[in-house]
N, C-alpha and C positions, 0 to 999 in steps of 0.2 A: 823167353827169348833173351839172350845175353844183351847187356846194355849197349855194347859197341855195335851189335847188329841193328838195334833199334835206331841208333844214330845214323848209320849208313843208309838204312831204308828211308829215314826222314829226309836226309840230304838228297838222296836220289829223287825222291818225290818232288821236292821243291825245285830241283834242277830241271826235271821234266816239265813241270808247270811253267817255269820261267822260260824254258826253251821254246815251248809252244807259243807262249804269250808274246815273246819278243821276236819270234821268227828266226831264232838261231838254229842252224843246221850244220851237220858235219861236213857237207860238201862245200860250204862256204868258209870254213875255218881259215884256210890258207890265205884267203883274200877278204878277211872280215873287215867290215866297215868300222868306223870309230864307235858307232852305236853298239855294234855287236861286241866289240872289245870291252866297252863299258858294261855290257850285260854280263860278260864272263867275270869281270871284276866284282860285280854285285853278287853273283852266285857264290864266289869265294867268300865274300863278307857274310852272306847268309849262312854259309856252311859253318863259319866260325861262331856266329851267334847261336846257331842251333846246338853246336858242340858245347858251348858254355851253359846253355839252358839245361842240357841233358846231364852234364857232369858237375856243375857248380850251383845250380839252383837249390834253394833251401830244402826241397823235397823232390822226389822223382816225379816229373810232370806227366800228365795224361797226354800221350802223344797224339791221339785222335783229336782231342780238344785243341791242342796247340796247332795242329795242321789245319783243322777246320777254321780256327780263328784267323790264321794267316791267309787262307784262301778267301775268306769272307772280307778281310781287310783289303786284300788285293783288288777285289771287284769293286768294293765301295769307295776305294781311292779314285776310281774313274768318275763315277757319278752316283747319285742316290738311287737311281733306278736299276743299276746293274747289281746282280745278286749271285751268290754261290749257294746252291742248295745241296745239302748232304743227301745221300741215297734215301734216307728216311724222310727228309723234308720233301724231296722231289716226288716220292710216292704219294705223300699227302697232297701235294700241289696238283698232281695229275688227277687225283680222285675227286678234287673239288669241282662241282658242276655249276657253282654260282647259284644265285637265287635265294641265298640264305638271308636271315634277318640281320639287320645292322643297327647301328646307333646314330648314323648320319655324320661320320667324320671322313674327310678326305685327308690322307696322310702321306708324308714323304719322310726322308731321313735328313736331318741336319744335326751337326755337332755330334754325330754318332748315334743319336737317339731318334725315335719316332717323333715327328713334329706335326702338329695340326696345321694343315694348309688352309682348310675352310670347313665350315660346319653348315649342314643343310638346315634351313629355317624350319622350325617346328619339330625337329627331330629330338630324340632323347638327349643327344649331346648338346643341342641348343638349350633345352630345358635345364640341363645340368650346368649351364653357363660356361661351357668350353668355348675358347676363342682362338682365332688365328694366332699362330706363333706359340701356343702352349706346347710344352715338351711332355710327351708321354714317356715317363721314365720306366714304367713297368706295366705289363698287361698281366693281371693276376700276380703270379709269383715270378714271372719271366721278365728279366731285364731286356728292354728293347735294344740295348747296345749289342747284345749277343744274338740278335735275330736279323735275318735279311728282311728287306722291305716286303718281299712276296709273302713271307711267313707272318709278318706283322699284320698285313691285310687279311690273311686267313683267320688269324686269332681274333680279330675284331668282329668277325662274322659268327653266326651260331643259329641255334634253333629259336623260333619265335617264342618270346617269353623268358628266355634264358638270361641270366644276369652276367654282365660284364663289369669287372672292377679294374680300374686303372689308377696309377699313381701319376699325378700331373704336377709338373713344375711350372709355376706361373712367374711372369716378370716381377721382379722385386719382392719375391716371397722366398724366404730361406728354406722352408721345408715343403716337401711335396704334399699335395692334397690327395686323399683317397676318395675316389668318386665311383659310385656304383650306378649303373644304368641298365635298363631292361631292353634287350634287343627286340626290334619289331620289323615287320615287313614294310619297307619304305615305299611310299608313293610320292613321287616328286610333285610338288605343287606346280600348277600351270604358270605361264608367264604373267606376271603382274602388270597391270596397265593403270596409269593414273594420268589425268589431264591437269596441266598447269597453265597459268596465265590466260584465263578465259578459253581454255581448250586449244590454245595455239601451240602448246608444247606437249608432245606425246612422250610420256615416260614409260619405258619398257624394262622389265626386270626378269630375265630368265634365271633359273637356278642351275641349269645344266644345258650344255649345247649338244643335245642328241637330236635325232631326226624329228621327233614329235615337237620338241620345244622350238626348234628352228622353224618348223612349219607354222607354229603359232605366231612367231615373230613375223614371218612372211605375210600371213593373213592380216595382221594388224598394220603393217606397213602399206599393204595394198588398199586398206580402208581409210588411210589418212585423209585423203581429199574429201571424202564424204563426211568425215567427222569434223572437218575444219582445221585439222592439225597442220601446222606449217614448219615445225621444228621437231627434232628427235633427241631425246635424252636416253641413251642406252646404258643401263647400269649393269656392269660386269663384275661388280665387287663380289668376292667369294665364289665366283664361277671358276671351278677348277676341274670339273668332270665333263665328259662328253666325248665327241669324236672330232678329230682334226679336219676330216672331210666336211663335216657339217659346219664347222667353224669357218672354213673357206667359203662355203656356200652363203653363210650369213654375211660375211664381209662383202661378198659380191653383190648382195642386195643394194649396197650403197656405193658401189664403184662400177663405173662403166668401162674403165681401162686401167692399166697398170698391173704391177706384180702384187699378188696378195701374200705369197709366202714361197719359200724354197725348202727343199729337203735334200740333204746330202750326207754321205758317209764314206768311209775308206773304201768299201766295196759296194756302196749303193750309189748308182749313177745320179748325178744332180738332176732334180726335178724342179721345174718352175711352175707355180700355179698362178696363172694370169686371169684377170677379170674377164668374164664373158659378157659383152654388152647385152646379149639377149636375156641374161638372167638378172640384170639390174632392175630394181624397182623404183628407188628414189635416189637420184644422184645429185640433186640440187638443194634439198632442204638442209639448213644448218644442223650439224650433229655435234654433240658432246658425249664423250664416253667416260664413265666413272670406273676406276679400278682401285684396288687396294692390295695389300700383301697376300690376300687370299685369292687373288686372281692368278690362275695358273693354266698352263697348257692351252686348251681351246680358247679360253678367254683372252689369253695373252696374244694368240695369233690374230684374233679380230682387232684388238686394240692396236697392235703394232701396224697392221695393214692400213687401218683408217688414219692413224697418226702419220705414218711415213709417206702416205699418198696425199697428205695434206687435205684429207676429206673430213677430218674431225679434230677437235681439240680433246685432249685426254687430261682428266682431272683426278687427283687422288694421290696414292702412294706408289712407290716402286713395287712392281709385282713380284711374285714368288720366284719365278725362274724354273720353268718346266717345259718340256717339249722334245722328247726323244722317241725314236721308234725302236722297240726291243725285238730280239730274236732269242729263242731258247736253243741251247746246244746241249745235247745229252752226252755224258761222259761214259767211259767204258765200265766204271764201277757202279753205275746206277745213279751217280750224282748228276748235277746239271748246272749250267751257267745261264743266267738271264742277262744278256749283254745288249747295251745300247749300240745299235749298228748305224744309226743315222740321226741327225738332229735337224729340227725345223729352224729356219732362219727368217728374219724379217725381210722386207723388200730391200733394205740397205745392206743385208748380209749379216746382221747381228744374230748370234745364236740365242734363241729364247731361253734355253736351259742354262746358259752361262751368264747372260746379262739381264734377263727379264725385260720389262718395259718400264722406262722412266717417263712419267707424265710430263707434259709441257707445263702444267700448272700443278705444283705440289701442294697438297693439303693433307695434313696428318689426320688420322682417324681419331674421333673423340671417344673410342672404346678401347684405347690401348691398354688400359689397366683393368678392363672388364667392368668398369664402373659406369655411373650414370652421368650424363652431361649436366652442365650448369642449369639449374632450374630457372634462373633469371633470364636465360636466353629465349629468343623468340623463333618460332619455326619459319622456314623459308616461304611457306604458303599455308593456306588453310587446310590443305590435304597433304600431310607428310607422307613420304614414301614408306612402303612396308619396311619394317626394321626387325632385326633378329633379337633385339633385347629391349630394355625399357628406356633406351635413349630417346629423348624428346626433341633433341636438336641434332641435325645432321649437317655439319659444317661443309663436308664435301658436296652434298646435294645443294646446299645454299650457294656455294661458289659456282657449281655447274649451271644452276638456274640463272644466276646473275649474268654469266657469260652468254647464255642463250637469249636472255631478254635484251641484251645489247646488240644482238645480230639482226640484220634485216632479213625478213623471210623471203 
């Protein structure tokens, strides 16, 4: 194909994509809004850029790679969850039935690369000392910068017993670490339960907010009076997976009224999820919620609901920032878009994906460097909370317990 024809085809492709994306149409050209006029100017700029790439780049570029990269960048500029899938990627995506072996990593994209949001306790990733915030530079030989989030998640899965090799960039380390893990069929541990302060404080630690684990929390909250528990410590650190509906149900256990969350999008009518008094279990016991940078999505929804309804104090670090509803749009060439069509909001209207949740009491994690805490420190109680590493002191837990101890039951 002649070079000029390739240029024209590429320009037309980009123009069509931008036209659909920005809502520009021929019937509105004569009365174009300022935004539409700006879109046309941008299309002209893109045409110039593409022309220079085709004619002046050091070598003749791969047009498909350039186009795919541009489309992927277009979607990822919106948010981490929006993805462009090539026809080949989408075919693989549709063929995936789930249920494969994993290594226990919840991932998103930050800074263009796959980023560890949280790690499942006891998983291969946990045993390999992967931590929240680690950057996965590559999966095998594939650079995650060149992969959509949907494909990254698929690559992390595999057959039980198969090996997964990743290149991980850690804070304050100049060179990536090569880490090999064996995929396994994951069984999520049950909700952890610990008693503090002569059993007056009930500590609960779910690892995921799905139906089964929220049911477990419900049962433990209902059994509080029999066990003599008067206060609640809900640990949502590294809780990034689950279901938003179940997260709403969990928040309702401790709220008899008020807004739990909202969901709204450009074409998704605003929905408000209000607390149902008939579903509340304990609305008077003092509550403290623990969060960290690995708290995302469902965990953030619960923390924001309890914080902004003044039902609980939240202790820890600012959360990751996740909480969008996706929809898949198939394209005529067999490709597809996975597009965020609505975002969850806190009771005050803050979008979880954009702002996360900022605790009222900020306490940094003592595992920021993946190291071990100070051996001279003393634990908050004789029964330390379950931990994902060899840390012997948990400063966030210590602070949460101090706050609860100072509250009247």
